[in-house]
C-alpha positions in Angstrom: 19.9 43.5 36.6 23.6 43.5 37.4 26.0 46.0 35.9 27.5 44.2 32.8 30.7 46.3 32.9 31.8 45.0 36.4 33.7 41.7 36.1 34.1 39.8 39.4 35.6 36.4 39.7 33.0 33.8 40.5 30.2 36.3 40.1 26.9 34.4 39.7 25.9 36.8 36.9 29.1 36.0 35.0 28.6 32.3 35.7 25.1 32.5 34.3 26.6 34.1 31.1 29.0 31.2 30.8 26.2 28.7 31.2 24.1 30.5 28.6 27.2 30.4 26.2 27.5 26.6 26.8 31.2 26.8 28.0 30.7 25.1 31.4 31.4 21.4 31.6 31.5 18.6 34.2 30.9 19.6 37.8 30.6 23.3 36.9 27.8 22.6 34.5 26.0 20.3 36.9 26.3 23.0 39.6 24.8 25.6 37.3 21.9 23.2 36.4 21.2 22.8 40.1 21.2 26.5 40.5 18.7 26.8 37.7 16.3 24.7 39.8 17.0 26.2 43.2 17.9 29.8 42.7 15.3 32.0 41.0 17.8 34.9 40.6 20.3 32.6 38.8 17.6 31.3 36.5 16.5 34.9 35.8 20.1 35.8 35.0 20.5 32.9 32.6 17.2 33.9 30.9 18.5 37.5 30.6 21.7 36.3 29.0 19.8 34.0 26.6 17.6 36.9 25.5 20.5 39.3 25.1 22.8 36.9 23.2 19.9 35.6 21.1 18.9 39.2 20.1 22.5 40.0 19.2 22.8 36.8 17.2 19.6 37.5 15.3 20.7 41.1 14.6 24.2 40.3 13.6 23.9 36.9 11.9 26.8 34.4 12.0 29.7 36.3 13.4 33.5 36.0 13.5 35.4 38.2 16.0 37.8 40.7 14.5 41.6 40.1 14.7 41.9 42.5 17.7 39.5 40.3 19.7 41.6 37.2 19.1 44.7 39.1 19.9 43.2 40.1 23.3 42.1 36.4 23.9 45.6 35.1 23.1 47.2 37.7 25.4 44.9 36.7 28.3 45.6 33.0 27.6 49.4 33.6 27.5 49.1 35.4 30.9 47.1 32.6 32.5 48.8 29.5 31.0 51.0 27.5 33.4 54.6 27.1 32.3 54.4 23.3 31.9 51.5 23.7 29.5 53.1 26.6 27.6 56.3 24.6 26.9 54.6 21.4 25.8 55.8 20.2 22.4 53.5 20.3 19.5 51.2 17.3 20.0 50.5 14.7 17.3 47.0 15.0 15.8 44.6 12.1 15.2 42.2 11.8 12.2 39.9 14.5 13.7 42.7 17.1 13.8 42.0 17.9 17.5 44.3 17.5 20.5 44.1 17.8 24.2 46.0 21.1 24.0 43.5 22.4 21.4 40.6 21.5 23.7 42.2 23.3 26.7 42.9 26.4 24.6 39.3 26.3 23.2 37.8 26.3 26.7 40.0 29.1 27.8 39.2 31.1 24.7 35.5 30.8 25.3 35.8 32.0 28.9 38.0 34.9 27.8 35.5 35.8 25.1 32.8 36.2 27.8 35.0 38.7 29.7 35.8 40.6 26.5 32.1 40.7 25.6 31.2 42.1 29.0 33.9 44.8 28.9 34.9 45.7 25.4 32.6 44.7 22.5 34.4 44.7 19.2 33.4 45.2 15.5 32.9 41.8 13.9 32.7 40.5 10.4 30.2 38.0 8.8 31.1 34.3 9.0 30.2 31.8 6.3 26.9 29.9 7.2 28.6 26.5 7.5 31.0 27.6 10.3 28.7 28.4 13.2 27.5 25.5 15.4 24.2 25.5 17.2 24.5 25.1 21.0 22.7 22.2 22.6 19.3 23.3 23.8 17.5 22.6 27.1 13.9 23.2 28.2 13.0 24.7 31.6 9.7 25.2 33.5 9.2 27.2 36.7 5.9 26.4 38.4 4.8 28.0 41.6 1.6 28.4 43.7 2.5 30.9 46.4 -0.8 30.6 48.2 -0.6 26.8 48.5 3.2 26.9 49.1 3.9 24.5 46.1 6.8 24.8 43.8 8.3 22.8 41.0 11.2 23.6 38.7 12.1 21.3 35.9 15.0 21.0 33.4 14.7 18.8 30.3 18.0 17.8 28.6 16.8 16.3 25.3 20.3 15.4 24.1 20.8 13.1 27.1 17.1 12.3 27.5 17.1 13.4 31.1 14.5 15.1 33.3 15.6 16.9 36.6 13.1 18.3 39.1 13.2 20.4 42.3 10.0 19.9 44.2 8.4 21.4 47.3 5.1 21.5 49.0 3.2 18.6 47.4 1.9 17.0 50.6 -0.6 14.3 49.5 -3.3 12.6 51.5 -3.3 9.0 52.5 -3.4 6.7 49.5 -2.4 9.5 47.1 0.8 10.8 45.5 1.7 13.7 43.2 1.8 12.7 39.6 3.5 14.7 36.8 1.9 15.2 33.4 3.1 16.7 30.1 0.5 18.3 27.9 1.6 18.8 24.3 0.3 21.8 22.5 -3.1 20.8 21.2 -2.8 17.3 22.7 -4.0 15.3 25.6 -2.2 15.0 28.9 0.4 12.1 29.2 1.5 10.8 32.6 5.2 11.0 33.4 4.7 9.0 36.6 4.7 9.7 40.3 7.1 12.3 41.8 8.3 12.9 45.3 6.3 15.3 47.6 9.5 17.4 48.0 13.2 17.3 47.3 15.2 16.6 44.1 14.4 14.0 41.6 15.9 13.0 38.2 15.3 10.2 35.8 15.9 9.1 32.2 13.3 9.7 29.5 12.0 7.3 26.9 12.2 8.4 23.3 8.5 9.1 23.3 8.7 11.2 26.5 11.6 13.2 25.0 9.5 14.0 21.9 6.7 15.3 24.1 8.9 17.5 26.4 9.6 20.4 24.1 9.2 24.1 24.1 5.5 25.0 24.3 4.5 21.8 26.1 3.0 22.2 29.6 4.1 20.5 32.8 1.3 19.9 35.3 0.9 18.1 38.7 -2.2 16.4 40.2 -2.9 14.2 43.2 -3.7 10.7 42.1 -4.2 7.3 43.7 -0.8 5.8 44.5 -1.7 2.6 42.7 -2.2 2.1 39.0 0.5 4.6 38.1 0.8 5.8 35.4 -2.8 6.8 35.1 -4.6 7.3 31.8 -5.9 10.9 32.6 -5.4 13.4 35.3 -7.9 13.9 38.1 -9.0 17.5 38.7 -8.0 19.8 40.1 -4.6 20.6 38.5 -2.5 21.7 41.4 0.1 23.6 39.4 1.0 24.0 35.7 3.5 25.9 33.5 5.0 25.9 30.0 8.4 24.6 29.0 10.7 27.3 27.6 13.8 26.9 25.5 17.1 28.0 27.0 
């Protein structure tokens, strides 16, 4: 695993940490999600960050950085803030109490907090239970059959009811197509429909499908007739299968 004391701009390991912290947005978040599907090293780095941050969170409870940490963050923000932003007048605030300037500062503070965490961990004090916010969770499955040359990586975004897949090696015979299944813990397989034989694929999920695609459920692929989709039950053999894990 990479040395967590060496901070390099645009380091994929650092970007994996930012993704695990939930501070990436827009194109950067989309790029990170694609890397989760296509880059095993990046996916491993994200999983490493999730385990490390999760263990720290369980050990320390709900935490508030000490004043010295906030002082360091403010200093870094001051050094990186463009003059036209730094000299902006105090913005008027709407009913929610937030402003564009506050949002910009919040994103910068989160990124700076990652750098401070990597380089100089600080003593922290306990935060009241109602202050901490849970990050949005996603579910990931990495399925692979090296002997047959088949691979499927899936990301489930339950908040947006979205399934994204990266697929390779599912070459079907004439009149057949690969079909994706979700198998709930202790339940029967449910078809998620046909998928491409290779390439990228994404689609929206129904409310029922989103309920089934949770941590502990299994994704599986079989070859089925390319008519009558979705089928009631899978036809053996199962080509590839793997569990969904929370990230």
